[in-house]
C-alpha positions in Angstrom: -8.4 6.1 17.6 -10.5 9.2 17.0 -8.0 11.5 18.8 -5.2 10.0 16.8 -7.0 10.7 13.5 -7.9 14.3 14.5 -4.2 15.1 15.0 -3.3 14.5 11.4 -3.1 17.4 9.0 -5.5 16.4 6.4 -8.3 15.1 9.0 -7.8 18.0 11.4 -11.0 19.9 10.3 -13.3 16.8 10.1 -16.4 17.0 12.3 -16.4 14.5 15.3 -19.1 12.3 13.7 -16.9 11.9 10.5 -14.0 11.1 12.7 -15.8 8.5 14.5 -17.2 7.0 11.3 -13.6 6.9 9.9 -12.3 5.2 13.0 -14.9 2.3 12.8 -13.6 1.6 9.3 -9.8 1.5 10.2 -7.7 -1.0 11.8 -4.7 -0.6 14.2 -1.5 -2.6 14.1 1.7 -2.8 16.0 5.0 -3.8 14.3 8.5 -4.3 15.6 11.7 -3.0 14.0 12.3 -4.7 10.7 8.7 -5.9 10.2 6.8 -5.1 7.1 3.7 -3.0 7.2 3.0 -3.1 3.5 4.5 -4.9 0.6 3.0 -4.3 -3.0 4.3 -7.6 -4.1 1.7 -9.4 -1.9 -1.2 -8.0 -4.1 -2.9 -6.6 -1.2 -5.1 -3.5 -2.1 -3.3 -0.2 -1.6 -4.3 1.6 1.7 -3.0 4.7 3.7 -1.2 4.3 7.0 -1.3 6.8 9.7 2.0 6.5 11.7 0.8 6.8 15.3 4.1 6.0 17.1 7.4 4.9 15.8 9.1 5.3 12.5 9.1 3.7 9.2 11.0 3.7 6.0 9.5 3.6 2.4 11.4 1.5 0.0 10.9 1.5 -3.8 12.4 -0.2 -6.7 12.0 -2.3 -10.0 12.2 -5.6 -8.1 12.4 -6.6 -4.5 16.2 -7.1 -4.8 16.6 -3.6 -5.9 14.6 -1.6 -3.4 16.2 1.8 -2.3 14.9 3.9 0.6 13.1 6.9 -0.7 11.7 8.3 2.5 10.7 8.0 6.2 7.6 8.8 8.0 7.1 9.2 11.9 4.2 9.7 14.2 1.5 12.1 12.7 2.5 11.4 9.2 0.6 9.4 6.5 2.2 6.9 4.2 0.6 5.6 0.8 -1.6 8.6 0.2 -0.1 9.1 -3.3 -0.9 5.5 -4.4 -4.3 5.4 -2.7 -5.2 8.4 -4.9 -3.6 7.7 -8.3 -3.5 3.9 -8.0 0.0 3.7 -9.4 1.8 1.0 -7.5 5.4 -0.2 -8.8 7.2 -2.1 -6.1 6.9 -0.4 -2.8 7.6 -1.6 0.8 7.0 0.0 4.1 9.0 -1.3 6.9 9.2 -0.3 10.6 12.5 1.1 11.8 11.6 0.8 15.3 8.5 -0.3 17.3 5.7 1.2 15.3 1.9 1.7 15.9 0.0 2.4 12.9 -3.7 2.9 11.7 -4.6 1.4 8.3 -7.2 3.3 6.3 -8.7 1.4 3.2 -8.1 3.0 -0.1 -11.8 3.3 -0.8 -12.5 5.0 2.7 -9.7 7.4 2.1 -11.0 8.4 -1.4 -14.5 8.6 0.0 -13.4 11.0 2.8 -11.7 13.3 0.2 -14.9 13.2 -1.9 -17.2 13.9 1.0 -15.2 16.4 2.9 -13.6 19.0 0.6 -11.4 20.5 3.5 -9.7 17.0 3.8 -8.8 17.4 0.2 -7.5 20.9 0.7 -5.4 19.9 3.7 -3.9 17.0 1.8 -3.2 19.2 -1.1 -1.3 21.6 1.2 0.7 18.7 2.6 1.5 17.4 -0.9 2.7 20.8 -1.9 4.9 21.0 1.0 6.4 17.7 -0.2 6.9 18.8 -3.6 8.6 22.0 -2.4 11.0 19.9 -0.3 11.8 17.6 -3.1 12.4 20.7 -5.4 14.8 22.3 -2.9 16.6 18.9 -2.8 16.9 18.7 -6.7 18.1 22.3 -6.8 20.8 21.4 -4.3 21.8 18.2 -6.1 21.9 20.2 -9.4 24.3 22.7 -7.7 26.3 19.8 -6.4 26.6 18.2 -9.7 27.7 21.5 -11.2 30.4 21.9 -8.7 31.4 18.2 -9.2 31.7 18.9 -12.9 33.8 21.9 -12.3 36.3 19.9 -10.1 36.4 17.2 -12.6 37.3 19.6 -15.3 40.0 21.1 -13.0 41.5 17.8 -12.3 41.4 16.7 -16.0 43.5 19.9 -16.9 46.2 18.5 -14.6 46.0 14.8 -16.1 46.4 15.9 -19.8 
């Protein structure tokens, strides 16, 4: 598990002793396609998942019946780091898309790691900035699409009147 943790962006600068200590506080799990890794409705404490192999989808919504896919993660990526940091839960579900192996990092362990090893915080911040930039690009694309949609609607409306 130490080698798997060392491959992940935020943990890449951790000394071997810290990686070994982290691995002792984590657990490993295997899920088949369709199986749930995390469901906030089950009132389990927030945690961070490192996806070692396979892929998962992240679903979010106001209720279990209104869940919408908001993201995917694959090998080498973390899931749940935002919730582990800010404690805001909402209704979230993490489900395996295919056979998936993951490492579960308890919230307090994850936070302690950030407090004790500033390079982890800096690496995590860089990763989060990357996520924010991608979302910003997607929003700009959607805004442009919406503007084009509106122009087409106005052109069509001209012919209806």
